[in-house]
N, C-alpha and C positions, 0 to 999 in steps of 0.2 A: 253415802256418808251423811250423817246427821249432825246438827249443830252441837249436840252434847259431846261429840268427840273432839270438837275444836275449842269450845268455850273455856274461858278461865272461870272456874267455879268460885263461889263465895267472894265476889270482887270487893275491893275496898270501896267505901261509899262516903258521901258527904251528906250533911243535913242542910235544910234550907237556911238555918241560922249560922252555918259555918261562914266565917269572914273570908274575905278575899285573900289576905296574907296567909291564913291557915290553909286555904284550899291550894294555893300555889306551892306552899311548903310541902304538903302531902303529895301533890303530883310530882314534884321534883324528887322526893324521897323514894317514891315507888316507880319513878320513870314512866309515868302515865301522861297521856295527852288529853284523855277524856275520862270523866267519872260520873257515875249515876248519883242521883240525889234522892234520898228516901226520907219520909217523915218519921215521927216517933213510933208509928205502928209498923214501920218497915215497908210501907207502901211507896212504890216508885212515883215520884212527883216531877222529875225532871232529869236533865243531863247537862253537863257543862264541860266546855273544852278550855284548854289552857289559853287558846287564842282569845276566848271571850274575856278571860281574866286579864290578859295582857292589854287588851284593847281598852279596858277601863282604867288602866294605870295612867296617871298624868304624864304628858310628854315633857321633855326637857325644856320646852318653851313656856311651860306653865308659869303663871304669875304667883303661884303659891310659894310661900317660904318653905325651905326644905324640912323644917321641923313640923310644918302643918300636914305634910303628905302622909306620914304614918297614921296620924289621927283620922284623916279623911278615909284612907283605905280600910282602917279597922271598922268603920261604920258601914262599909259596903258588904252585903251578905250575898251568898250564892243565890238566894231566892230571887234577887233583883236582876241577875245576869243569866240564869239558866234557861234552857229551852224546855218549855213545858209540854209541848205536843210531841211526845216521844214515840218513835216507831219501835216496836218490840217483836221478838220471835219467841218460840217455845223451844224446848230441848229437842223436840222431834221434827223441827223444821228442816227440810233438806238443805244442804249447804248451797246448792245452786239457787234455791229460792231466796235465801238470805243474801247471797251475792247480788242477785237481781235487784232486790230492794235497795241495797246500798248503792249500786250503780245508778239506778233510775232516780233515786232521791238525793244523790250526791252527799251521802252521810258516811262517816268514818267508823261507826261502831253501832252495835245493836245490843240492848239489854235482853237477857234471856229470862223468860218468866215461867213459873210453874204455879198453877192455882192462884194467880194474882200476886205472887211473891217473886222478888228478884233472886235468881239462883246462879246467874253467870253473866259474862260479857263476852262478846265476840267482836273482833275488829278487823281492819283491812289486812294486817299482818297475818292473822289467822287464815284469811281467805287466800293470801299469797302462798302460805304454807301448803294449804290443801291443793291449790293449783299445781304447785311444784311436785307434790307427791303423786298426783294423778298422771303427770307427764314423766315420772321416773327421774326427777331432777337429782336425787341423791344416789342414783345407781349408774354405774358405768355400762356403756353399751354402744350399739350403732343406732344413731338417730336419723330417721327418714322423715322428711317433710314433702308431701306430694299432693297433687290434685287427683281426684278420682270421681267416679260417677256417684250421683245421689240415689241411684236405684237401690231398691231393697235387695239385701243379700250381698252387696259389694264388700262391705266391711267383713262379713263372715268369710268371704273368699280370701281376703287378704290375711286375716288371722289364721285361716287354715293353711295358707301358703307359708306363713311364719312357722307354724307347727311342723310342716313337712320337711323343713331343714333343721329341725330340733332347736329352733329359737325359743328363748324364754321371754315372753312379752312383759316388759317392765314398766311401760307407760303407754297411754293411748289418749289422744285428744282429737275431737272432730269439730269442724266449724262449717256450717252451711253457708254458701254464697249464692246470691241471686243478683245478677247484673246484666249488662248488655251482652255479655258472652254466654249467658244462660245459667242454668242451675248446676252446681257442682259442689263437691265437698273437699275441703282442705283437711288432710289427715296428717297427724304427727305420731310417729311410732318410736318407741325406744325398745330395743331388743338386745338381749344378752345371749351369750353362748353360741354365737354364729359370726362368721366373718362378714365383712362389709360386702364383698363381691357376691358371696353366696346369698345374702339377704336381698340385695338389689335384684339379682336374677330371679329370685322367687316371687317378689312382689310386682316386678315390672309389668307383667301381662295384665295386671288388674288396676293400673293407674294411668291417668292421662299424661302426667308430667312429673318427673322427679325434680322438685324445686331446690332441695338441699339434702345432702347425705354426708354425715360425718361421724367419727368415733369420739365420744366424749364420756 
């Protein structure tokens, strides 16, 4: 899966001259938490989050008179609050690479670029959706969570076992673990068109331990 399949195309944008009240209003209208900032040529120059805007709002303890606050906020522009060092991806970036960037850098979204121009946005919710689809989150079936060997060919044996009982593989996830107990793989399967007992019997010879089995 590539980012172009997940991104929101032609995202709403702000300009560096957009005022703080205008930015907050647009974010609220569009139900967005982060927005890219582009200049007059359409070049990406920054990104801003609603938390950045709210943090610049005077607190209730301010000594400003209430009629002074709107005037003050109207003078604050996005340019003074935005993050200028923006991490970006392209449409052809693999989803897992984009997810790694977001996790390693603790960022909530990524602008998507094509030939230096902004063409989309991808955020944490998009990543959650991809994760859910890969694990078959929208499909009913028997879900198995198990530990198994990290040796080459083990997963192929398990999927072959699923096929041998006419199971339809609806989701698959793997996580490698290296700790004091040694190297192993945690495997999550979602399988349709087969009973729980029949599926367990088929895959049991190829796993170390069945950690959880349920129909969902």
